[in-house]
N, C-alpha and C positions, 0 to 999 in steps of 0.2 A: 891590222889583219886584212888580208885581201882575198878575193875569190876571182877565178878566171871564168869568165861568161862568154859563151859563143854568140856571134851575130849571125844574120841571115846568110852570109857568105861562108860561114864555117870558121872564120877567124876568131881568135880568143883575144880578149882584153881583160885588163885588171880592173876590178871594182872594189872599192873600199866600203864595206857596210857601215851604216851608222852604229854608234855604240849604245844609244839609249832609245827607248820607244817614245812616241808621242804621249804626253801625259793627259790622261782623260779620267773622268769619274762618272759614277752613275747619275748623280745629280737629281734634280726635280723631275716630275713627270712633264712630258712634252705638252705644250699648251696651244700654240698657234697653228700647228699643222698635225694632221693625222698621218702617221708614218708607219708603214708596213715594210719589213724586209721579207721578200721571198727567200725561202731557206733551202739549202741543199740537203740531201741525205748522205749518211756515212754508210758506205758499203762494209759488209763483213768480208775482210780479206782472206779468212780462212775457209770460206764455204767453197766447196767443190762445184763450181758453176762454170758455164760458158756464156759468151756475150748474148745469146738468145734465150738463156735460161731466165725463169722468174727472178726477180731482184732479191738478193740476200742482203738484209739491212742490219747494221749494227744498231739496234734500238737504243741502247744505253747512251752511246756517243751522239746519235742523232737527236735525242731529246735534250741532252746536255747542251748542244749548240743552241737549241731553242731557248733554254733557260738563260744562256748568255745573252741572247738578243733581247729577251724580256727584261733582264736585269738593267739594261740601259734605256729601258722606257719605249722600245719599238715594239709594234705589233708584228706578229708572224703571219705571213701569207703562205698557207701550207698546201702541199700537193700541187704545186704549180709547175710551170716550165723549169724553174731552177732546181726543182726536186727531180728532174729528168722525167717528168711526166710524159709518157709516149716516147721517151728515149731511154729505155731501160727499166722504168718503173711502170708496171702495168696497173690495171684497175685494182686487182686484189691487193697488191702492195700499197697502192695509194689509199685504199679504204682502211687498211691497217694503220698506215701513217696518220690518217685523219682522226681515227679513234684514239690513238695513243696520244697524239699532240693535243687534241681537244681536252682529253682528260688532264694532261699536264698543265694546260692553260688554266683550267679551273682550280688546280692545286696551287698555283703560284699567283694567281690573279693576273694572268697575261691576256692581252688581246689577241684574237685569232680569227682568221677568215680563211676558208678552205675552197679549193677549186672543184667545181662541179662540171663534168664533161660527159662524154659519151664513149670513152675508150674501153668499156667492157664489151663493146660490139665485136664479134669474132672477125668480122670483115667489113668492108664498105656496106653501109646500109642501102636498101633499095627503095625505101619509101620514108615519108615524114613521120608516119606513126611509129616506126621503129626507133627513129632518132628521138622523138619526144619521150617514148618510154624509157630510153636509156638515161636521158637527162633527168627524168622524174625519179628514177631509182637513186641516182647519185645525189640529187637535191634532198631527198628523203633521209638518206643516211647523214649528210652534213647536218641538217636541221635537227636530227635526233641527238647529236652530240652537243648542241647548244651554240656551235660555231656559226659565224656569219658565212653565207654562201657567195662565192664568186662564180658567176656563170661564164665559163670559158669558152673560147671559140672551139668549134667542133670540126674535125676533119671529115667526120661522117655527114654532117649537115652541108658542109662545103661541096662534098661530092654528089649529094642527091638533090640539092636545092636548084630549082630551075630559074629562080629569080628573086627579086626583093620580097614578093608577096609570101614566099615560103619562110623567109627569116621573120617577117612580121607575124606570121601564124605561129611558128614554133616559140618564139620569145615571148609573144603575147600570152600563149598558153601557160608558160612556165611562170611568168610574172604574176598572172592572176592567182595562181596556187601557192606562191611563195609566202610562207608565214611571216617573214620579216624583210625589210628592204635589202636587196642584194647589190653586189657590184657586177657591172657588165664589163667584160674584158674583151678588147679588140687587139688581138695579137697579129702583127703584120707578117707577111710572108718571108721577111728576112729572118725571123725566128722559126717559122715553120712554112716551108714552100707549099704544103698541102692546103694552106689557108689562103692562097692567092684568089682574089675575087670574092672575098667574104662580104657579106651583106648584099650579095646579089650583083656585084659589078667590080671589074678591075679598075674603073674609073674611081678614084678616091673621093671625088667631090660627090659623085652619085651615091656611093656607098655611105658617105657621111650623112646624106639626107635620110637614107633608110635607118641608119643608126639612131638619128635623132627623132625619127618618127616613132621608133619603138619606145623611147624614153618619154616622149611627149604623151603617148597614150597611157602610161603607167607611172607618172612621176612619184607617187607615193610608195611604189614598190622598188624604187632605184635609189639606193644610198649614194652611189657614185659610179663613175666609169673609170676604167683603167685603159689608158691609151698606150700602145706599144708599137709606134710607127716610126720612131726615130726622126720625127718631123716637128720641130718646135713651133714653127709657124702654124701648122695645121692644128696642133693641140691647142694653142692659144685661141685660135679662131673658134674651135669646137667648144671649149669651156665657156666662151662668152655667150654661147647660144643655149647652154644648159638651163633648164628650169630652175627657179629658186630652190635652194635646199639639195640639189644634187651636186655632189662633189665631183671634181676632176682629180683623179690620182695618176700623177705622171708615171708612166712606165718607160720614159725616154732616158735611156742610159748614156746618151750623148750630151743632153742639154738640161739635165736635172737641176743645177744650181739656179739658173735663171728662171726656170719654170716654177720651182718651189718659192723662190723669192717673189716672183710675180711683178705686176705692175699696177698702175692706178685703177685698173678695171677688174682686178682679181688675181688669184694665184692657184697653183696646183698643190694638192697634197701629194703624198707619194706612196707608190707600191712598186719597189725597185729590187731587181736582182743584185745590182751592184752594191746594195746596202747589206749584203750577206758578208763580204770582206770589209765593208766600211762601217759596220754597225756602230761601234763606240764613237768613232770620229763624226759620223753623220748625226747621231744623237746629240752630241756636244754642239755641233754647228746649229742645229735646230733650237736648242736651249738659248744660244746667243740670239738667234732670230726672234725668239719669244720676248726678248728684252727690247725689241724695236731696232736692234743693231744689225741692219742689212749688210753693211759694209763688212763688219766682223764675221758674219755668216758666210759671205762670199769668199772672204780671206781664208777660211777654213776649208770650204767645199770646192772652190774653183781648182785648186791643185790636184784634186783627185780625178778630174775628168780625164787627163791623159792616161791614167791607169784604166779607167772604165772603157774608153775608146779602144784601148789596146785589147782588153779582155773580150770585147763585143765586136771586134772587127770581123769581116766576112771570112768564112761562113759563120755568121752571128750565132747560130744555134749550138756552136760548140763552146760558147762562153763558159759553160758549166765546168769544163776542164780547168780553166784558170781559177775559178772560184774555189774549187776543191783543193787545188794546189795550195792556195794561199791559206786555206783553213788548216791544212797540214803543217805548213810552215810556221803558222802562228800557234801551233799547239793545241788546237781544238780536236784533233784526232791523231791517231798514232801512225798513220799510213797514207800513201797517195794511191788508193785504189778506188775505182768507181763502179757503180752497177753498169752492167753492159760493157765493161772494159773500156769505158769512155776516156780513161786517163791517157789513151793513146791518140786522142782526137786533135791534139795540138803538138807542134814541133818543139824540139828542145830549145832553139832560139826564142820561140814565142814565150815559153815558160820562163826562160832565163830573164827575159825583159820584164815579165809580170813580176818576178822576185825583185828585180832592181827598182822598179817603180814603187812597189808596195813598201820596200825597205826605206826608200827615200821619204816616204810619207810617214814613217814611224809606225806602220801598222802592226808590226810584230811585237808582242809583249816582251818576248825574249829574243833580241836580235841575234844572240850567239847561237841559240837553238835553231833559228831559221837558217843561219849561215851553215851550220853543220849538216842540216837536213838537205839544203840545197847542194852542198858538196857531195853528199851521198848520191843524190839523183844524177848530178853530173858525172860521177864516177861510173854509175851503171851505164852511162852512155859513152864511157871511154874517155871522159875529160878528167885528167889528174891534176891535183892541186900543185 
């Protein structure tokens, strides 16, 4: 059986899908690394909405996908960038997602951490007090559910802060009142251009010093940091400077195998959007690493980097489109629709290549279903079998 896939020039070529998926099992709990998958939301395809309407979410399918991740031993990083936070999912939708997912986590014994931001502000804030209050509201909601808090980077803070001292003020205030240790999230401008110059400087070296100053002032309130800068060298240098007991969760979707494997001076845990489509395979790789078999871990995870780099290619913020495509092809949802209409954010050749790479890795539990759905998508664009 073959499928005709378009390339960037519009030419069609034949591809032969694999016949069987990669064999994975749920296995034992992960031991040597703490691993979160940021998870996407499933849109309600029958809702009568427009791209700028509040998100209409299929809650049953959304929560079922989280149970899928938990069943493989992964934690869920909820209401993050992968869930289209600020790109289709507003604060009202995120708050409901947090409540529902936290309750589901309690029911199944799954690990969950949830994003805390300032996206309920109707427009750019004009002062730090407004930003602090917005953060406080969201922190209170997350803590009330029993979930761990992830203090996300704030567009509003980036807009109003005049320098490093303002970041020290806001984050210091939040960490002092946090009930439990939180994860600090540094999201680079490749994921969100509005976050350029975060921590008070466009110079990443200077920004790093401010980031570390925040952590050093409150090490007992920081469980770890999530670094999403797509710069492996910088992440390694940063994690070596963390206080004892503060974890580094890699958010580097380009270099995650080497960062998780680590070196003689340490390693990164993981909080990754790419683990949404890679969940079972990623969990199996970490279980291999738990046995001390780094070579076996790399043999499983290194081949996935080509897919990840493809999905996260510039403009990186549109990686969610490929993630949801793969969830549909894998049978985790019945349609390829996204909140905000973001299914249109990537080209057909991009989506075709994502299918090919994922199929080659054996990510689809039912390769025939994936092939049939991909052919339907191609036909919608005018590509006939």
